[in-house]
C-alpha positions as CSV (number, residue, x, y, z in Angstrom):
1,M,0.0,0.1,-0.3
2,L,2.7,2.1,0.6
3,N,4.4,1.9,-2.8
4,W,1.0,3.2,-4.3
5,I,0.8,5.7,-2.1
6,L,4.0,7.3,-2.9
7,F,3.4,6.5,-6.5
8,V,0.6,8.4,-6.4
9,L,2.0,11.8,-4.8
10,L,4.7,11.1,-7.4
11,Y,2.0,11.5,-9.8
12,V,0.1,14.0,-8.7
13,G,3.2,16.4,-8.1
14,L,4.2,15.4,-11.8
15,S,1.2,16.6,-13.4
16,F,0.9,19.7,-10.8
17,Y,4.8,20.7,-12.3
18,S,3.2,20.3,-15.9
19,L,0.1,22.1,-14.9
20,Q,2.1,25.6,-15.1
21,A,2.7,25.1,-18.3
22,V,-0.6,24.9,-19.7
23,R,-1.6,28.0,-17.3
24,T,0.9,30.0,-19.0
25,L,-0.7,29.0,-22.2
26,S,-4.0,29.7,-21.6
27,R,-5.7,31.0,-18.3
28,S,-9.0,29.8,-19.7
29,P,-10.7,27.9,-16.5
30,Y,-12.1,25.2,-18.6
31,V,-8.7,24.4,-20.0
32,L,-7.3,24.4,-17.0
33,C,-10.2,22.1,-15.1
34,A,-10.0,19.6,-18.4
35,Y,-6.7,18.9,-17.8
36,V,-6.8,18.2,-14.2
37,F,-9.5,16.5,-15.3
38,V,-8.3,13.7,-17.6
39,T,-5.2,13.1,-15.5
40,L,-7.7,12.0,-12.4
41,V,-9.5,9.7,-14.9
42,V,-6.5,8.5,-16.3
43,L,-4.9,7.9,-12.5
44,G,-8.1,6.4,-11.2
45,N,-8.5,4.2,-14.3
46,F,-5.1,2.7,-13.6
47,L,-5.6,2.1,-10.1
48,Y,-9.0,0.7,-10.5
49,H,-7.2,-1.9,-12.8
50,F,-3.9,-2.6,-11.1
51,A,-4.1,-1.6,-7.4
52,F,-7.2,-3.6,-6.7
53,P,-6.5,-6.5,-9.6
54,G,-9.2,-9.4,-9.9
55,E,-9.2,-12.2,-12.0
56,A,-6.7,-10.7,-14.6
57,K,-2.9,-10.9,-14.8
58,G,-0.9,-8.6,-16.7
59,F,-1.6,-6.3,-19.3
60,R,-4.2,-7.7,-20.9
61,G,-7.6,-6.0,-22.2
62,A,-8.8,-3.0,-20.5
63,R,-5.5,-3.3,-18.0
64,G,-3.4,-2.9,-21.1
65,Y,-5.4,0.8,-22.5
66,A,-5.4,1.8,-18.7
67,A,-1.7,1.5,-18.2
68,S,-1.1,2.6,-22.1
69,F,-3.0,5.8,-21.4
70,L,-1.1,6.4,-17.7
71,L,2.1,5.6,-19.6
72,M,1.0,8.4,-22.4
73,L,0.4,10.8,-20.2
74,I,3.3,10.4,-17.7
75,L,5.7,10.6,-20.6
76,F,4.1,14.1,-22.0
77,Q,4.4,15.3,-18.6
78,L,8.1,14.4,-17.9
79,I,9.3,16.3,-21.5
80,T,6.8,19.1,-20.4
81,V,8.4,19.4,-17.0
82,I,12.7,19.1,-18.2
83,F,11.5,22.1,-20.4
84,L,10.0,23.7,-17.1
85,F,12.5,22.6,-14.7
86,G,15.3,24.0,-16.8
87,E,13.7,27.6,-17.2
88,D,12.8,27.4,-13.1
89,I,17.0,27.3,-12.9
90,V,17.9,29.5,-15.6
91,R,15.2,31.7,-13.7
92,T,16.7,31.5,-10.6
93,V,20.5,31.7,-11.2
94,V,19.7,34.9,-13.1
95,A,17.6,36.2,-10.3
96,F,20.1,35.4,-7.5
97,A,23.1,36.8,-9.9
98,G,21.3,40.0,-10.1
99,K,20.4,40.4,-6.1
100,W,24.6,39.2,-5.6
101,S,25.4,42.2,-8.3
102,G,23.5,44.5,-6.3
103,K,21.5,45.4,-9.0
104,S,18.6,44.3,-7.4
105,S,17.6,44.3,-3.4
106,E,15.3,41.6,-3.7
107,I,15.3,38.3,-5.7
108,A,12.9,38.6,-8.5
109,L,11.8,35.9,-10.7
110,P,10.7,37.0,-14.1
111,S,7.3,35.4,-15.4
112,R,7.6,32.4,-17.0
113,R,8.0,32.7,-21.3
114,K,5.1,31.0,-23.0
115,F,7.9,30.2,-25.7
116,V,9.3,27.5,-23.2
117,S,6.2,26.0,-22.0
118,L,4.8,25.7,-25.8
119,L,7.9,24.6,-26.9
120,G,7.9,21.7,-24.0
121,M,4.4,20.8,-24.7
122,G,4.9,20.7,-28.2
123,L,7.7,18.3,-28.2
124,A,5.5,16.2,-25.8
125,A,2.7,16.1,-28.2
126,I,4.9,13.6,-30.4
127,P,5.2,10.9,-28.6
128,F,1.8,11.3,-27.4
129,S,0.5,11.3,-30.6
130,G,2.3,8.1,-31.8
131,L,1.6,6.0,-29.2
132,L,-2.1,7.1,-29.4
133,Y,-2.0,6.6,-33.3
134,G,-0.2,3.4,-32.9
135,M,-3.6,2.4,-30.7
136,V,-6.1,3.8,-33.0
137,K,-5.0,3.2,-36.4
138,G,-1.4,1.4,-36.1
139,K,-2.1,-2.0,-34.6
140,Y,-4.1,-2.8,-37.8
141,D,-2.1,-1.5,-40.3
142,F,-1.0,-4.7,-41.9
143,R,1.7,-4.9,-43.9
144,V,2.8,-8.1,-46.5
145,L,6.3,-7.9,-46.2
146,K,8.0,-10.3,-49.2
147,Y,11.5,-12.0,-49.6
148,Q,13.1,-14.2,-52.4
149,L,16.0,-16.5,-50.8
150,E,17.9,-18.8,-53.0
151,F,19.4,-22.2,-51.9
152,D,22.2,-24.3,-53.6
153,D,20.8,-27.4,-52.7
154,L,17.0,-26.5,-52.9
155,P,15.0,-29.3,-54.7
156,D,14.2,-28.2,-58.6
157,A,10.9,-29.5,-57.9
158,F,10.6,-26.4,-55.0
159,D,12.1,-23.3,-56.9
160,G,9.2,-20.8,-56.8
161,Y,7.7,-22.3,-53.9
162,R,5.7,-20.0,-51.5
163,I,4.8,-19.7,-48.0
164,T,3.4,-17.3,-45.8
165,Q,4.2,-17.3,-42.2
166,L,1.8,-15.8,-39.9
167,S,3.3,-15.3,-35.9
168,D,1.4,-14.1,-32.5
169,I,-1.9,-13.6,-33.5
170,H,-2.7,-13.1,-29.7
171,S,-6.6,-13.3,-30.7
172,G,-7.3,-12.2,-27.5
173,S,-6.3,-8.7,-27.9
174,F,-8.7,-8.2,-31.1
175,D,-11.4,-5.8,-30.9
176,D,-12.3,-5.1,-34.2
177,R,-13.8,-8.0,-36.4
178,E,-14.0,-6.1,-40.0
179,K,-10.1,-5.3,-39.7
180,V,-9.1,-8.9,-38.6
181,S,-11.4,-10.1,-41.6
182,Y,-9.4,-7.7,-43.7
183,A,-6.2,-9.4,-42.4
184,V,-7.3,-12.8,-43.1
185,D,-8.3,-11.6,-47.1
186,L,-4.9,-10.4,-47.6
187,I,-3.3,-13.5,-46.5
188,N,-5.5,-15.5,-48.4
189,E,-4.6,-13.0,-51.3
190,Q,-0.9,-14.3,-51.4
191,K,-1.9,-17.7,-52.8
192,S,0.7,-19.0,-51.2
193,D,1.7,-22.7,-51.5
194,L,1.8,-23.3,-47.7
195,L,0.8,-21.4,-44.4
196,L,2.6,-21.9,-41.4
197,F,1.7,-20.0,-38.1
198,T,4.9,-19.8,-35.5
199,G,3.2,-19.6,-31.9
200,D,1.1,-17.4,-29.7
201,I,-2.5,-17.7,-30.9
202,V,-3.8,-16.4,-27.6
203,N,-2.7,-14.5,-24.5
204,D,-3.2,-16.9,-21.8
205,K,-6.6,-18.9,-22.4
206,A,-7.8,-21.1,-25.7
207,D,-11.1,-19.4,-24.6
208,E,-9.7,-16.0,-26.3
209,L,-9.9,-17.8,-29.9
210,L,-13.7,-18.8,-30.0
211,P,-14.7,-15.4,-30.8
212,W,-12.7,-15.6,-34.2
213,M,-12.6,-19.2,-35.2
214,D,-15.2,-18.4,-38.0
215,T,-12.8,-15.4,-38.8
216,F,-9.3,-17.6,-39.0
217,S,-11.5,-20.8,-40.6
218,K,-11.1,-19.1,-43.8
219,L,-7.5,-19.6,-43.7
220,G,-6.3,-21.7,-46.4
221,A,-3.8,-23.0,-48.9
222,A,-2.9,-25.4,-51.5
223,D,-0.4,-27.7,-49.5
224,G,-2.0,-26.8,-46.0
225,M,-1.6,-25.0,-42.8
226,Y,1.0,-26.1,-39.9
227,S,1.4,-24.3,-36.7
228,V,3.8,-24.6,-33.4
229,L,3.0,-23.1,-29.8
230,G,4.7,-20.3,-28.3
231,N,5.4,-19.2,-24.6
232,H,1.9,-17.8,-24.1
233,D,0.1,-20.8,-26.0
234,Y,0.9,-22.9,-22.5
235,G,-1.4,-20.9,-20.2
236,D,1.6,-20.6,-17.9
237,Y,0.8,-16.6,-17.5
238,A,-2.5,-17.5,-16.3
239,R,-4.2,-18.2,-12.9
240,W,-6.0,-22.1,-12.7
241,D,-7.4,-23.8,-9.6
242,N,-5.3,-26.8,-10.4
243,E,-2.7,-28.3,-12.5
244,A,-5.0,-30.1,-14.5
245,E,-7.4,-27.1,-15.4
246,K,-4.3,-25.7,-17.1
247,E,-3.5,-29.1,-18.8
248,A,-6.9,-29.1,-20.0
249,N,-6.9,-25.8,-21.4
250,L,-3.6,-26.4,-23.3
251,E,-5.5,-29.8,-25.1
252,K,-8.6,-27.1,-25.7
253,L,-6.3,-24.7,-27.5
254,K,-4.8,-27.8,-29.5
255,E,-7.8,-29.0,-30.8
256,L,-9.2,-25.7,-31.7
257,Q,-6.3,-25.3,-33.8
258,R,-7.2,-28.6,-35.7
259,Q,-10.6,-27.3,-36.1
260,L,-9.1,-24.2,-37.8
261,G,-7.1,-26.6,-40.1
262,F,-4.0,-26.3,-39.1
263,E,-1.8,-29.3,-37.7
264,L,0.4,-29.0,-35.0
265,L,3.6,-29.8,-34.7
266,L,5.1,-31.0,-31.6
267,N,8.9,-31.5,-31.6
268,E,8.0,-33.6,-35.0
269,H,8.5,-33.2,-38.7
270,R,6.5,-33.7,-41.7
271,Y,7.8,-34.1,-45.4
272,L,6.6,-32.1,-48.2
273,E,6.1,-33.7,-51.5
274,K,6.2,-32.3,-54.9
275,D,7.1,-33.9,-58.2
276,G,8.8,-36.9,-56.5
277,Q,10.9,-34.8,-54.6
278,R,10.7,-33.5,-51.3
279,I,11.7,-31.5,-48.2
280,A,11.3,-31.6,-44.3
281,L,9.1,-29.1,-42.6
282,I,10.4,-29.4,-38.5
283,G,8.0,-27.6,-35.6
284,V,9.3,-27.9,-32.1
285,E,7.5,-26.4,-29.2
286,N,8.8,-23.4,-27.6
287,W,11.9,-22.6,-26.7
288,G,13.5,-19.4,-25.4
289,A,16.1,-18.1,-23.1
290,G,16.1,-15.8,-20.4
291,G,13.2,-17.9,-17.8
292,F,10.7,-18.7,-21.0
293,K,9.5,-22.2,-21.2
294,K,12.3,-24.7,-23.0
295,A,9.6,-27.4,-24.0
296,G,11.5,-27.8,-27.4
297,D,13.3,-30.9,-28.7
298,L,15.1,-30.6,-32.0
299,E,16.7,-34.2,-31.6
300,K,13.1,-35.4,-31.0
301,A,11.5,-33.2,-33.9
302,T,14.1,-34.3,-36.4
303,Q,14.6,-38.3,-35.6
304,G,14.9,-40.0,-39.2
305,I,15.4,-37.3,-41.3
306,E,18.5,-37.4,-43.5
307,P,21.3,-34.6,-42.8
308,D,21.4,-33.8,-46.7
309,T,17.5,-33.0,-46.4
310,F,16.6,-29.5,-47.2
311,K,14.9,-28.3,-43.9
312,I,12.2,-25.9,-43.1
313,L,12.3,-25.1,-38.9
314,M,9.2,-23.3,-37.2
315,S,10.5,-22.4,-33.8
316,H,8.4,-19.7,-32.0
317,D,11.6,-17.7,-30.4
318,P,14.7,-16.8,-32.1
319,S,17.0,-17.1,-29.0
320,H,16.7,-20.7,-29.8
321,W,18.0,-20.0,-33.4
322,E,20.7,-18.2,-32.0
323,Q,21.9,-20.7,-29.2
324,Q,20.8,-24.2,-30.4
325,V,20.1,-24.2,-34.1
326,I,23.1,-22.4,-35.9
327,N,25.9,-24.3,-34.8
328,H,23.7,-27.4,-34.9
329,P,25.1,-30.6,-36.6
330,Y,22.5,-30.5,-38.9
331,H,21.9,-27.4,-41.9
332,Y,18.6,-25.7,-41.1
333,H,18.0,-24.0,-44.2
334,L,15.4,-21.7,-43.2
335,T,14.1,-21.2,-39.7
336,L,10.7,-19.4,-39.1
337,S,10.1,-17.3,-35.6
338,G,8.5,-14.7,-33.9
339,H,8.1,-13.9,-30.3
340,T,9.6,-10.4,-30.3
341,H,6.7,-8.2,-31.7
342,G,9.5,-6.0,-32.9
343,M,8.7,-4.6,-29.4
344,Q,5.6,-3.1,-31.2
345,F,7.5,0.0,-31.2
346,G,10.5,1.4,-33.2
347,V,12.0,2.9,-36.5
348,E,12.4,1.3,-39.7
349,I,13.4,3.1,-42.9
350,P,14.3,0.5,-45.4
351,G,18.3,0.4,-46.5
352,L,18.5,3.1,-43.8
353,V,17.6,2.8,-40.1
354,K,16.4,-0.4,-38.8
355,W,15.9,0.3,-34.6
356,S,13.8,-0.7,-31.7
357,P,14.4,-1.2,-28.2
358,I,13.9,-5.4,-28.1
359,K,17.5,-5.0,-30.2
360,W,19.3,-4.5,-26.4
361,R,17.2,-8.0,-25.7
362,Y,17.5,-9.9,-29.0
363,K,20.1,-10.1,-31.2
364,Y,18.0,-11.3,-34.1
365,W,14.8,-9.6,-33.7
366,A,12.9,-8.4,-37.0
367,G,13.3,-9.3,-40.5
368,I,15.5,-11.8,-42.4
369,Y,18.9,-12.8,-40.5
370,R,21.7,-15.1,-41.9
371,E,24.2,-16.9,-40.6
372,M,26.8,-19.5,-41.7
373,G,24.4,-20.1,-44.7
374,Q,21.2,-20.3,-42.8
375,Y,18.4,-18.2,-43.0
376,I,16.0,-16.7,-40.0
377,N,13.1,-14.6,-40.4
378,V,12.1,-13.0,-37.4
379,N,8.0,-12.0,-38.0
380,R,7.1,-9.0,-36.2
381,G,3.5,-10.4,-35.2
382,L,-0.3,-10.2,-36.5
383,G,-1.4,-8.8,-33.1
384,F,-0.4,-7.1,-30.1
385,L,0.2,-7.4,-26.6
386,G,0.7,-5.5,-23.5
387,Y,0.6,-1.9,-25.0
388,P,-2.6,-2.3,-27.3
389,G,-0.8,-0.6,-30.4
390,R,2.4,-0.4,-33.1
391,V,4.3,2.6,-34.0
392,G,6.6,2.1,-36.4
393,M,6.5,-2.0,-36.3
394,W,3.5,-2.4,-37.9
395,P,1.5,-6.3,-37.9
396,E,3.1,-8.3,-40.3
397,I,2.3,-11.0,-43.1
398,T,5.3,-12.5,-44.4
399,V,5.7,-14.2,-48.0
400,I,9.0,-16.1,-48.6
401,E,9.7,-17.3,-51.9
402,L,12.5,-20.2,-52.1
403,K,14.2,-20.1,-55.3
404,K,17.1,-22.6,-56.6
405,S,20.4,-20.4,-57.1
406,A,21.3,-19.5,-60.6
407,K,24.5,-21.3,-60.3
408,T,23.1,-24.4,-59.6
409,A,19.6,-24.3,-61.5
């Protein structure tokens, strides 16, 4: 309780300090009252969801929005206060200097300048507006990213073979059926040979998928759809009365995926055959560094596969590729992962800039990487979690075309 009291006091102090900028720009009591009202409503909504939590756990649904609005407002206030505090220091120094020089018998602080308040609030509005846009529009700004990857030993029959990869749907976060239906249509428009989903179809519980079954049941691909589990699919972040209830939830999730038409690969593999040639599709359960579930078993999944077989690996967490796949005795031609979401925030200008804070956590965090002749694509995810929006790291549908290298074709 003491922590919450201290938090509220700090928030109120920050709000009062930033209010000085509002007062400098407008003396209207309506404007001042509106600012105070917004700050109190945002705080009250956050406390309602987090200081007195019920069944919910983590940043889900309404709790995600409550936390996001609070953080956005705090960020706005902090940037504004930095400018106000800097000006206060300058004004105080100038006033004391005037007294010490004998030019003033009293310390007289000049009035706050409108320019500083306007500059501070103007700059603060940039990230605030960006994050707000991400919540309103960005989270459904679906992008189709297309790659063409060449391999020396790709079987001739698979030259030009197209794969659509989806990841991190997080169906429990969706709140716009029309937008999600548009995404499904966009996926089907790619007309790929194969559709692969690399985990996290829900946030916590299988029931989150039920309202979207009709929508996702429209997905399809000529050679089928395959999936693996992500860390959120196991129900590890939800409260359960007992272990049996948790296990039943996982079994229900597996069954729902099968009803959607996905063949779920649980540390196992399948062969894709075309014109008498074949490639191996391998799917492992979640394996993640840094405290995440390590249920993936690469040895079990590849048992019986000849070493020189062309292999596509589905593994939710890219840390698995970094720590166990790259240096494995087998050569994994292409690995498909997700998990990072690109942190749902970043800056990308093709050929110039690719940055997100998630890069400090994951070496391979978004897009195509190549190490030791092996590729990985880290999908930025179709859905969202925690912060209910996306800024710069837009929801992704990946289309990868396999090509036989020209020198060996």
